[in-house]
C-alpha positions in Angstrom: -24.7 22.4 -51.3 -22.6 25.3 -50.1 -25.4 26.3 -47.5 -25.3 22.7 -46.1 -21.5 22.9 -45.6 -21.9 25.9 -44.0 -24.5 24.6 -41.5 -22.3 21.4 -40.9 -19.1 23.5 -40.1 -21.5 25.5 -37.8 -22.6 22.7 -35.9 -19.1 21.5 -35.8 -17.8 24.6 -34.3 -20.4 24.8 -31.7 -19.9 21.2 -30.5 -16.2 22.4 -30.1 -17.1 25.4 -28.3 -19.3 23.4 -26.1 -17.0 20.7 -25.2 -14.4 23.5 -24.3 -16.7 25.1 -22.3 -17.3 22.1 -20.3 -13.7 21.4 -20.1 -13.0 24.7 -18.5 -16.0 24.4 -16.0 -14.2 20.8 -15.2 -11.0 22.5 -14.3 -12.8 25.3 -12.2 -14.6 22.6 -10.3 -11.1 20.8 -9.8 -9.6 23.9 -8.6 -12.1 24.4 -5.9 -12.1 20.8 -4.9 -8.3 21.1 -4.4 -8.7 23.8 -2.0 -11.4 22.2 -0.3 -9.2 18.9 -0.1 -6.2 21.0 1.2 -8.4 22.3 4.2 -9.4 18.5 4.7 -12.8 19.4 3.8 -13.4 15.9 2.0 -16.9 15.8 1.6 -16.8 19.3 -0.1 -13.9 18.1 -2.1 -15.9 14.9 -3.3 -18.7 17.1 -4.9 -16.6 19.5 -6.5 -14.6 16.6 -8.0 -17.7 14.5 -8.9 -19.0 17.6 -10.7 -15.8 17.8 -12.4 -15.8 14.3 -13.7 -19.2 14.6 -15.0 -18.4 17.8 -17.0 -15.3 16.0 -18.5 -15.4 12.0 -17.7 -12.0 11.9 -19.6 -10.6 14.1 -17.1 -8.1 11.8 -15.1 -6.9 14.1 -12.8 -10.3 14.9 -11.3 -11.0 11.1 -11.0 -7.7 10.5 -9.4 -8.7 13.2 -6.6 -12.1 12.3 -6.4 -10.8 8.7 -5.6 -8.4 9.8 -3.1 -11.2 12.2 -1.5 -13.1 9.2 -0.7 -10.0 7.4 0.5 -9.4 10.0 2.9 -12.6 9.6 4.7 -12.3 5.6 4.9 -11.1 4.7 8.5 -9.0 1.5 8.9 -10.6 -0.7 11.2 -14.2 0.5 11.3 -16.6 -1.5 9.7 -19.6 0.4 9.6 -21.8 0.6 6.4 -20.9 4.1 5.8 -17.3 3.2 6.3 -17.1 0.4 4.0 -18.8 2.2 1.3 -16.4 4.8 1.4 -13.7 2.4 0.7 -15.9 0.8 -2.2 -16.1 4.1 -3.8 -12.4 4.9 -3.7 -11.6 1.5 -5.1 -14.2 2.0 -7.8 -12.8 5.5 -9.1 -9.2 4.2 -8.8 -10.1 1.2 -11.1 -12.0 3.7 -13.5 -8.5 5.7 -13.4 -6.7 2.5 -14.7 -9.7 1.9 -17.1 -8.6 5.0 -18.8 -5.0 4.2 -19.3 -3.6 7.2 -17.7 0.1 8.2 -17.4 2.3 5.8 -15.6 2.8 7.9 -12.5 -1.2 8.3 -12.0 -1.3 4.3 -12.8 1.4 3.6 -9.9 -0.6 5.9 -7.7 -4.1 4.3 -8.4 -2.7 0.7 -7.8 -0.8 1.6 -4.6 -4.1 2.9 -3.0 -5.9 0.1 -4.2 -3.5 -2.1 -2.6 -3.4 -0.1 0.5 -7.2 0.0 0.8 -7.4 -3.9 0.6 -4.6 -4.3 3.0 -6.3 -2.0 5.5 -9.7 -4.0 4.8 -7.3 -7.2 5.9 -8.1 -8.6 2.5 -4.7 -9.9 2.5 -4.9 -12.0 -0.8 -6.4 -9.1 -2.7 -3.9 -6.9 -1.3 -1.1 -9.3 -2.2 -2.2 -9.2 -5.7 -2.2 -5.5 -5.8 0.9 -5.0 -4.7 2.2 -7.6 -7.0 0.8 -5.4 -10.0 2.7 -2.6 -8.1 6.1 -4.0 -8.4 5.4 -5.1 -12.0 4.6 -1.3 -12.7 7.4 0.0 -10.5 10.1 -2.6 -9.8 12.0 0.0 -7.3 8.9 0.4 -4.9 10.5 -0.8 -1.8 7.4 0.1 0.2 5.4 -2.7 -2.0 8.1 -5.2 -1.7 8.0 -4.6 2.0 4.3 -4.7 2.4 4.3 -8.2 0.6 6.6 -9.3 3.5 4.4 -7.9 6.1 1.3 -9.8 4.6 3.1 -13.0 4.3 4.0 -12.8 8.1 0.6 -11.8 9.0 -0.8 -14.9 7.1 1.8 -17.3 9.0 1.7 -15.9 12.5 -1.4 -16.6 13.7 -1.8 -20.1 12.4 1.8 -21.0 14.1 0.8 -19.7 17.2 -2.5 -21.5 17.4 -0.6 -24.6 16.8 1.9 -23.9 19.7 -1.0 -23.3 21.8 -2.9 -26.8 21.0 0.6 -28.4 21.6 1.0 -26.5 25.1 4.3 -24.7 23.6 4.5 -21.1 24.9 5.3 -18.3 22.6 8.9 -18.2 24.6 9.5 -22.0 24.3 12.3 -22.9 21.7 11.3 -24.8 18.6 10.7 -26.2 16.1 7.4 -27.2 16.8 7.4 -30.6 18.5 4.8 -32.7 16.9 6.5 -33.8 13.7 3.1 -34.6 11.7 1.6 -31.1 13.1 4.7 -29.6 11.7 4.6 -30.9 8.4 1.2 -30.3 7.7 1.6 -26.4 8.8 4.9 -26.3 6.8 3.3 -27.4 3.6 1.1 -24.3 4.0 3.0 -21.6 5.9 6.9 -22.4 4.7 6.1 -21.5 0.8 4.5 -18.2 2.3 7.3 -17.3 4.6 10.2 -18.1 1.9 8.2 -16.1 -0.5 7.9 -13.0 2.1 11.6 -13.2 2.8 12.6 -12.8 -0.7 10.3 -9.9 -1.0 12.0 -8.3 2.1 15.4 -9.1 0.6 14.4 -7.2 -2.6 13.3 -4.5 -0.7 16.7 -4.4 1.0 18.4 -4.4 -2.4 16.4 -1.3 -2.9 17.3 0.6 0.4 19.9 -1.4 2.3 19.0 0.7 5.5 15.3 -0.2 5.5 15.2 -0.9 8.8 11.7 -1.8 8.9 12.1 -4.3 6.3 14.9 -5.7 8.6 12.5 -5.9 11.6 10.1 -8.0 9.6 13.2 -10.2 8.3 13.6 -11.3 11.6 10.0 -12.1 12.4 9.8 -14.4 9.1 12.8 -16.3 10.0 11.2 -17.2 13.2 8.2 -18.3 11.4 10.6 -20.5 9.1 12.6 -21.7 12.1 9.5 -23.3 13.8 9.0 -25.4 10.9 12.4 -26.8 10.4 12.9 -30.5 10.7 15.8 -30.3 13.2 17.0 -28.1 16.6 20.0 -27.2 14.5 18.1 -25.7 11.5 15.8 -23.9 14.0 19.3 -22.5 15.8 20.3 -21.4 12.5 17.2 -19.4 11.6 16.8 -17.8 14.8 20.5 -16.9 14.9 20.0 -15.4 11.7 17.0 -13.6 12.8 18.5 -12.1 15.9 21.2 -10.7 13.5 18.6 -8.7 11.8 17.3 -7.6 15.1 20.9 -6.1 15.7 21.1 -4.6 12.1 17.7 -3.0 12.7 18.8 -1.3 15.7 22.0 -0.1 14.5 20.6 1.3 11.4 17.9 3.2 13.3 20.7 4.4 15.7 22.7 5.4 12.7 19.6 7.2 11.1 19.0 9.2 14.4 22.3 10.4 14.6 22.4 11.7 11.0 19.5 14.1 11.8 20.2 17.4 12.3 20.0 18.4 16.0 18.7 21.6 15.1 20.6 24.9 16.4 19.5 28.4 17.5 20.9 31.7 18.6 22.3 31.5 22.1 23.2 34.5 24.0 26.5 34.4 26.3 25.2 35.8 29.8 28.5 35.7 31.3 
C-alpha cells in the first residue's frame, strides 16, 4: 500500500513539474513575441504567441497579444481574403480571451478591439452592439459613446442624402425635407437613430466637456434631425444649435492648441 502511495505522489510531482515547465516555456515564447511585436514584426510575433498559447492555453496575456498581433496586420478598407481572414482571426482570439473570464482590464481591451474591428469592417450593427457592451463594462469610456454617435450619423446620412437627391434638393438647400410623406417615412427610420446618437454624444461630453470631436458630430447629428422636423421653425432651431456646436468645437480646439507647450530652446545672443 505504501509503495502505491509513493507511486501516486511521484506521478503527481512529475505532472506538476511538467506543467511548470510548460508554463515557463510559454512565458519565454511570450517574451520573444513581445520583442517581435515591439519591432513591428507581427507575423513572427504571431508565431511566438501561438506557441505560448499552445503551451499554456489558460495564459490570457499570451492570447491577448496573439489577437492584437493579428489585428495589427489587418488593413481597414482592404477586402482581400487574406486581410479579412486576419480580422476574423483577431476577433476569434479576442472572443477566446473573453471566454476565459479575464481581468476587467483585459475584458475591456478585448471588447474595445472587437468593436473597432467591426467598425473598420463597416459592420455597423455589430460594432454598435460591442460598443454598447464596452460602456457597460466601462461607463466612463468617452470613446465608446463617441463612436456610437459616429455610427448613428453614418447610418442616417446616406439615406437622407438619397432622399434629398430624389426630391431634387441640393445639399445646401434648407430643410426640412419638402415632401411630407417621404419625410415622415424617413423620420420613422432615421429619427430614433439620430436621437440615440445625440444622447451618446451628450454622454461623451459629460465625461469630457472638451471633447471637440464629439462636438463636431453633435453638429452633424442635429442636422440629420433638422431635416426630419415638421416645420421650418423646428428646422431652424436644430440648425442654430448645430451651428453653436460648430463654434464650440472650434473654440475648444483653439483653447487646447494654446495650452500646448510651444517648446523652448537655448538661444544665443549674438548682439
